[in-house]
C-alpha positions in Angstrom: 12.6 24.0 143.5 14.2 22.4 140.9 12.2 24.6 138.1 13.3 27.6 140.1 17.1 26.2 140.0 16.8 25.5 136.3 15.1 29.1 135.4 17.7 31.1 137.1 21.2 29.0 137.2 22.5 29.8 133.7 25.6 27.8 133.2 29.2 29.3 132.6 31.0 29.4 129.4 34.6 29.8 130.6 33.9 31.1 133.9 31.6 34.1 132.2 28.0 33.8 132.7 25.4 35.5 130.0 21.8 36.5 129.9 19.8 37.4 127.2 18.0 40.7 125.8 14.6 39.7 127.3 16.1 38.7 131.0 18.2 41.5 131.1 14.9 43.9 130.1 13.0 42.3 132.7 15.6 42.6 135.5 16.4 46.4 134.8 12.6 46.9 134.3 13.4 48.8 131.0 12.0 47.8 127.4 14.1 45.7 124.9 14.0 48.9 122.4 15.9 50.7 125.1 18.6 47.7 125.3 18.6 48.0 121.4 19.4 51.9 121.9 22.2 51.3 124.2 23.7 48.9 122.0 23.7 51.1 119.0 24.9 53.8 120.9 27.7 51.9 122.2 26.7 52.3 125.8 26.7 48.2 126.8 28.8 45.6 125.4 27.2 43.0 124.2 27.3 39.6 122.0 25.2 38.7 119.0 25.1 34.8 118.4 23.3 33.4 115.6 20.7 36.6 115.7 20.6 36.1 119.7 21.7 39.5 121.8 23.9 38.1 125.2 25.4 40.3 127.6 27.8 39.0 130.0 27.0 39.5 133.4 30.1 41.1 134.8 29.9 44.1 131.8 26.2 44.7 133.1 27.6 45.0 136.8 30.2 47.3 135.3 28.0 49.3 133.1 25.5 49.9 136.3 28.4 50.8 138.7 29.6 53.2 136.1 26.0 55.0 135.6 25.1 55.0 139.0 24.2 58.2 140.6 23.5 58.7 144.7 20.1 59.9 145.9 20.5 63.9 146.2 19.4 64.9 149.5 18.3 68.3 150.5 
């Protein structure tokens, strides 16, 4: 359980929580290249810190809710 907590718990910085490019890619089930395309096109906000890409979890939530399309029922 301790290993799981260490793996899943990310400390906050000024009340904001960040995840890496690899973590977001895995969570969304998309490639890191697709994330790069989103960044290049300005679709998704990110931070670059010493070559590492970080995403604010709140920004990701806003991005996902803004692109949500409900299922079309016939």
